[in-house]
A tleap script that builds the chain and sets N, CA, C and O, in Angstrom:
source leaprc.protein.ff14SB
mol = sequence {
  NTYR CYS TYR GLN TYR LYS ASP ASN PHE SER
  CYS PRO ASP LYS LEU PHE LEU LYS LEU PHE
  VAL LEU THR GLY VAL ILE HIE LEU LEU ASN
  GLY CYS VAL LEU VAL LEU SER CYS HIE LEU
  ASP ALA LEU ARG SER HIE ILE LEU PHE TYR
  HIE ARG GLN GLN GLY LYS LEU GLY ALA GLY
  ILE ASP CPHE
}
set mol.1.N position { -6.270 54.773 -73.799 }
set mol.1.CA position { -6.668 53.502 -74.408 }
set mol.1.C position { -7.953 53.665 -75.203 }
set mol.1.O position { -8.162 53.013 -76.227 }
set mol.2.N position { -8.813 54.557 -74.703 }
set mol.2.CA position { -10.061 54.806 -75.417 }
set mol.2.C position { -9.875 55.969 -76.376 }
set mol.2.O position { -9.066 56.861 -76.119 }
set mol.3.N position { -10.600 55.971 -77.458 }
set mol.3.CA position { -10.533 57.105 -78.369 }
set mol.3.C position { -11.954 57.600 -78.627 }
set mol.3.O position { -12.919 56.836 -78.604 }
set mol.4.N position { -12.045 58.905 -78.873 }
set mol.4.CA position { -13.367 59.506 -79.048 }
set mol.4.C position { -13.886 59.214 -80.456 }
set mol.4.O position { -13.174 59.404 -81.442 }
set mol.5.N position { -15.117 58.758 -80.537 }
set mol.5.CA position { -15.718 58.406 -81.819 }
set mol.5.C position { -17.155 58.906 -81.829 }
set mol.5.O position { -18.015 58.352 -81.144 }
set mol.6.N position { -17.414 59.950 -82.603 }
set mol.6.CA position { -18.756 60.551 -82.696 }
set mol.6.C position { -19.313 60.867 -81.308 }
set mol.6.O position { -20.436 60.485 -80.981 }
set mol.7.N position { -18.521 61.565 -80.500 }
set mol.7.CA position { -18.940 62.003 -79.165 }
set mol.7.C position { -19.090 60.857 -78.160 }
set mol.7.O position { -19.399 61.105 -76.994 }
set mol.8.N position { -18.885 59.645 -78.576 }
set mol.8.CA position { -18.896 58.521 -77.632 }
set mol.8.C position { -17.463 58.037 -77.436 }
set mol.8.O position { -16.657 58.070 -78.366 }
set mol.9.N position { -17.159 57.597 -76.252 }
set mol.9.CA position { -15.840 57.003 -76.039 }
set mol.9.C position { -15.898 55.531 -76.406 }
set mol.9.O position { -16.724 54.772 -75.898 }
set mol.10.N position { -15.020 55.159 -77.279 }
set mol.10.CA position { -15.005 53.779 -77.751 }
set mol.10.C position { -13.692 53.129 -77.328 }
set mol.10.O position { -12.615 53.672 -77.577 }
set mol.11.N position { -13.783 51.979 -76.696 }
set mol.11.CA position { -12.596 51.276 -76.210 }
set mol.11.C position { -12.403 49.984 -76.994 }
set mol.11.O position { -13.353 49.466 -77.581 }
set mol.12.N position { -11.192 49.467 -77.007 }
set mol.12.CA position { -10.985 48.146 -77.600 }
set mol.12.C position { -11.832 47.122 -76.859 }
set mol.12.O position { -12.133 47.284 -75.677 }
set mol.13.N position { -12.203 46.094 -77.553 }
set mol.13.CA position { -13.060 45.067 -76.971 }
set mol.13.C position { -12.423 44.507 -75.695 }
set mol.13.O position { -11.316 43.970 -75.720 }
set mol.14.N position { -13.145 44.646 -74.583 }
set mol.14.CA position { -12.600 44.184 -73.299 }
set mol.14.C position { -12.438 42.668 -73.284 }
set mol.14.O position { -11.500 42.135 -72.691 }
set mol.15.N position { -13.367 41.986 -73.948 }
set mol.15.CA position { -13.275 40.532 -74.009 }
set mol.15.C position { -11.984 40.113 -74.703 }
set mol.15.O position { -11.295 39.193 -74.261 }
set mol.16.N position { -11.668 40.802 -75.795 }
set mol.16.CA position { -10.429 40.504 -76.520 }
set mol.16.C position { -9.226 40.704 -75.606 }
set mol.16.O position { -8.313 39.879 -75.578 }
set mol.17.N position { -9.234 41.817 -74.850 }
set mol.17.CA position { -8.125 42.100 -73.938 }
set mol.17.C position { -8.005 41.007 -72.889 }
set mol.17.O position { -6.907 40.540 -72.585 }
set mol.18.N position { -9.157 40.600 -72.333 }
set mol.18.CA position { -9.140 39.548 -71.311 }
set mol.18.C position { -8.573 38.260 -71.886 }
set mol.18.O position { -7.749 37.595 -71.259 }
set mol.19.N position { -9.024 37.918 -73.088 }
set mol.19.CA position { -8.531 36.699 -73.731 }
set mol.19.C position { -7.030 36.780 -73.969 }
set mol.19.O position { -6.296 35.814 -73.759 }
set mol.20.N position { -6.588 37.959 -74.416 }
set mol.20.CA position { -5.169 38.159 -74.689 }
set mol.20.C position { -4.348 37.953 -73.420 }
set mol.20.O position { -3.339 37.247 -73.422 }
set mol.21.N position { -4.804 38.586 -72.329 }
set mol.21.CA position { -4.101 38.456 -71.049 }
set mol.21.C position { -4.136 37.007 -70.578 }
set mol.21.O position { -3.131 36.469 -70.114 }
set mol.22.N position { -5.313 36.380 -70.703 }
set mol.22.CA position { -5.484 35.007 -70.244 }
set mol.22.C position { -4.554 34.059 -70.998 }
set mol.22.O position { -3.897 33.215 -70.388 }
set mol.23.N position { -4.498 34.195 -72.326 }
set mol.23.CA position { -3.623 33.312 -73.099 }
set mol.23.C position { -2.162 33.547 -72.724 }
set mol.23.O position { -1.372 32.605 -72.664 }
set mol.24.N position { -1.805 34.812 -72.470 }
set mol.24.CA position { -0.441 35.106 -72.033 }
set mol.24.C position { -0.120 34.405 -70.735 }
set mol.24.O position { 0.946 33.807 -70.586 }
set mol.25.N position { -1.063 34.480 -69.778 }
set mol.25.CA position { -0.869 33.837 -68.477 }
set mol.25.C position { -0.761 32.326 -68.647 }
set mol.25.O position { 0.078 31.679 -68.020 }
set mol.26.N position { -1.619 31.771 -69.501 }
set mol.26.CA position { -1.601 30.327 -69.727 }
set mol.26.C position { -0.267 29.903 -70.335 }
set mol.26.O position { 0.302 28.885 -69.942 }
set mol.27.N position { 0.232 30.683 -71.295 }
set mol.27.CA position { 1.533 30.371 -71.890 }
set mol.27.C position { 2.630 30.408 -70.834 }
set mol.27.O position { 3.496 29.534 -70.798 }
set mol.28.N position { 2.589 31.430 -69.969 }
set mol.28.CA position { 3.573 31.538 -68.890 }
set mol.28.C position { 3.493 30.328 -67.974 }
set mol.28.O position { 4.512 29.742 -67.610 }
set mol.29.N position { 2.260 29.958 -67.603 }
set mol.29.CA position { 2.069 28.818 -66.711 }
set mol.29.C position { 2.586 27.542 -67.357 }
set mol.29.O position { 3.250 26.736 -66.705 }
set mol.30.N position { 2.282 27.356 -68.642 }
set mol.30.CA position { 2.776 26.180 -69.354 }
set mol.30.C position { 4.295 26.132 -69.326 }
set mol.30.O position { 4.886 25.075 -69.106 }
set mol.31.N position { 4.928 27.287 -69.551 }
set mol.31.CA position { 6.386 27.357 -69.493 }
set mol.31.C position { 6.900 26.955 -68.124 }
set mol.31.O position { 7.858 26.191 -68.010 }
set mol.32.N position { 6.251 27.478 -67.078 }
set mol.32.CA position { 6.660 27.150 -65.713 }
set mol.32.C position { 6.507 25.663 -65.448 }
set mol.32.O position { 7.388 25.039 -64.856 }
set mol.33.N position { 5.389 25.096 -65.887 }
set mol.33.CA position { 5.135 23.670 -65.673 }
set mol.33.C position { 6.191 22.832 -66.383 }
set mol.33.O position { 6.698 21.858 -65.827 }
set mol.34.N position { 6.523 23.219 -67.628 }
set mol.34.CA position { 7.546 22.492 -68.377 }
set mol.34.C position { 8.880 22.527 -67.655 }
set mol.34.O position { 9.534 21.497 -67.493 }
set mol.35.N position { 9.284 23.715 -67.219 }
set mol.35.CA position { 10.562 23.863 -66.526 }
set mol.35.C position { 10.556 23.053 -65.242 }
set mol.35.O position { 11.520 22.355 -64.928 }
set mol.36.N position { 9.444 23.155 -64.494 }
set mol.36.CA position { 9.326 22.422 -63.234 }
set mol.36.C position { 9.414 20.925 -63.465 }
set mol.36.O position { 10.108 20.225 -62.728 }
set mol.37.N position { 8.715 20.420 -64.484 }
set mol.37.CA position { 8.715 18.981 -64.733 }
set mol.37.C position { 10.107 18.521 -65.143 }
set mol.37.O position { 10.524 17.417 -64.792 }
set mol.38.N position { 10.832 19.359 -65.886 }
set mol.38.CA position { 12.211 19.018 -66.240 }
set mol.38.C position { 13.064 18.920 -64.985 }
set mol.38.O position { 13.838 17.976 -64.825 }
set mol.39.N position { 12.919 19.903 -64.090 }
set mol.39.CA position { 13.685 19.887 -62.847 }
set mol.39.C position { 13.333 18.653 -62.026 }
set mol.39.O position { 14.214 17.999 -61.469 }
set mol.40.N position { 12.036 18.336 -61.952 }
set mol.40.CA position { 11.593 17.184 -61.175 }
set mol.40.C position { 12.147 15.894 -61.765 }
set mol.40.O position { 12.573 15.007 -61.026 }
set mol.41.N position { 12.145 15.784 -63.095 }
set mol.41.CA position { 12.706 14.601 -63.750 }
set mol.41.C position { 14.179 14.447 -63.404 }
set mol.41.O position { 14.637 13.354 -63.072 }
set mol.42.N position { 14.921 15.554 -63.485 }
set mol.42.CA position { 16.345 15.518 -63.168 }
set mol.42.C position { 16.547 15.104 -61.716 }
set mol.42.O position { 17.404 14.275 -61.410 }
set mol.43.N position { 15.748 15.690 -60.826 }
set mol.43.CA position { 15.844 15.380 -59.407 }
set mol.43.C position { 15.552 13.907 -59.161 }
set mol.43.O position { 16.252 13.242 -58.397 }
set mol.44.N position { 14.500 13.401 -59.821 }
set mol.44.CA position { 14.119 12.004 -59.636 }
set mol.44.C position { 15.235 11.078 -60.105 }
set mol.44.O position { 15.552 10.097 -59.432 }
set mol.45.N position { 15.831 11.382 -61.251 }
set mol.45.CA position { 16.899 10.514 -61.755 }
set mol.45.C position { 18.112 10.572 -60.830 }
set mol.45.O position { 18.783 9.561 -60.623 }
set mol.46.N position { 18.401 11.765 -60.267 }
set mol.46.CA position { 19.503 11.873 -59.309 }
set mol.46.C position { 19.229 11.006 -58.087 }
set mol.46.O position { 20.106 10.286 -57.610 }
set mol.47.N position { 17.989 11.087 -57.585 }
set mol.47.CA position { 17.620 10.319 -56.391 }
set mol.47.C position { 17.701 8.827 -56.684 }
set mol.47.O position { 18.234 8.060 -55.882 }
set mol.48.N position { 17.168 8.416 -57.839 }
set mol.48.CA position { 17.215 6.999 -58.211 }
set mol.48.C position { 18.655 6.525 -58.309 }
set mol.48.O position { 18.996 5.450 -57.815 }
set mol.49.N position { 19.505 7.333 -58.952 }
set mol.49.CA position { 20.916 6.979 -59.102 }
set mol.49.C position { 21.562 6.834 -57.731 }
set mol.49.O position { 22.287 5.873 -57.472 }
set mol.50.N position { 21.292 7.802 -56.853 }
set mol.50.CA position { 21.857 7.793 -55.502 }
set mol.50.C position { 21.408 6.546 -54.750 }
set mol.50.O position { 22.214 5.884 -54.095 }
set mol.51.N position { 20.108 6.226 -54.846 }
set mol.51.CA position { 19.585 5.040 -54.165 }
set mol.51.C position { 20.227 3.778 -54.716 }
set mol.51.O position { 20.537 2.854 -53.964 }
set mol.52.N position { 20.429 3.737 -56.041 }
set mol.52.CA position { 21.071 2.568 -56.644 }
set mol.52.C position { 22.478 2.407 -56.097 }
set mol.52.O position { 22.903 1.308 -55.741 }
set mol.53.N position { 23.198 3.531 -56.036 }
set mol.53.CA position { 24.564 3.485 -55.514 }
set mol.53.C position { 24.554 3.004 -54.065 }
set mol.53.O position { 25.361 2.156 -53.683 }
set mol.54.N position { 23.646 3.543 -53.264 }
set mol.54.CA position { 23.550 3.149 -51.863 }
set mol.54.C position { 23.207 1.665 -51.750 }
set mol.54.O position { 23.759 0.948 -50.916 }
set mol.55.N position { 22.281 1.219 -52.606 }
set mol.55.CA position { 21.870 -0.187 -52.588 }
set mol.55.C position { 23.037 -1.098 -52.926 }
set mol.55.O position { 23.231 -2.132 -52.287 }
set mol.56.N position { 23.824 -0.708 -53.947 }
set mol.56.CA position { 24.982 -1.503 -54.350 }
set mol.56.C position { 25.985 -1.577 -53.211 }
set mol.56.O position { 26.524 -2.641 -52.906 }
set mol.57.N position { 26.228 -0.424 -52.582 }
set mol.57.CA position { 27.199 -0.373 -51.500 }
set mol.57.C position { 26.693 -1.158 -50.297 }
set mol.57.O position { 27.448 -1.893 -49.660 }
set mol.58.N position { 25.389 -0.993 -49.988 }
set mol.58.CA position { 24.844 -1.592 -48.774 }
set mol.58.C position { 24.664 -3.092 -48.881 }
set mol.58.O position { 25.133 -3.834 -48.018 }
set mol.59.N position { 23.990 -3.554 -49.928 }
set mol.59.CA position { 23.606 -4.963 -49.988 }
set mol.59.C position { 24.204 -5.681 -51.185 }
set mol.59.O position { 24.083 -6.899 -51.307 }
set mol.60.N position { 24.848 -4.930 -52.067 }
set mol.60.CA position { 25.382 -5.556 -53.267 }
set mol.60.C position { 24.281 -5.945 -54.240 }
set mol.60.O position { 24.503 -6.761 -55.135 }
set mol.61.N position { 23.107 -5.373 -54.077 }
set mol.61.CA position { 21.978 -5.696 -54.953 }
set mol.61.C position { 21.662 -4.482 -55.818 }
set mol.61.O position { 21.548 -3.367 -55.309 }
set mol.62.N position { 21.522 -4.694 -57.109 }
set mol.62.CA position { 21.142 -3.613 -58.014 }
set mol.62.C position { 19.627 -3.644 -58.181 }
set mol.62.O position { 19.078 -4.621 -58.689 }
set mol.63.N position { 18.944 -2.569 -57.753 }
set mol.63.CA position { 17.486 -2.552 -57.877 }
set mol.63.C position { 17.004 -1.350 -58.659 }
set mol.63.O position { 15.800 -1.183 -58.856 }
savepdb mol mol.pdb
quit
């Protein structure tokens, strides 16, 4: 990763590497959050639908 430059070892900017890794992780996390929220939305609508069906069957009331 480092290359020799005038007898000194010179490496790519570590800060840049950290930022690169950090942004990658943040993008991954954002993707996970999006997927999770989609799943949660689907789950919530399923639960609401199920409760509505149960309510209709049980009391004849649509809530």
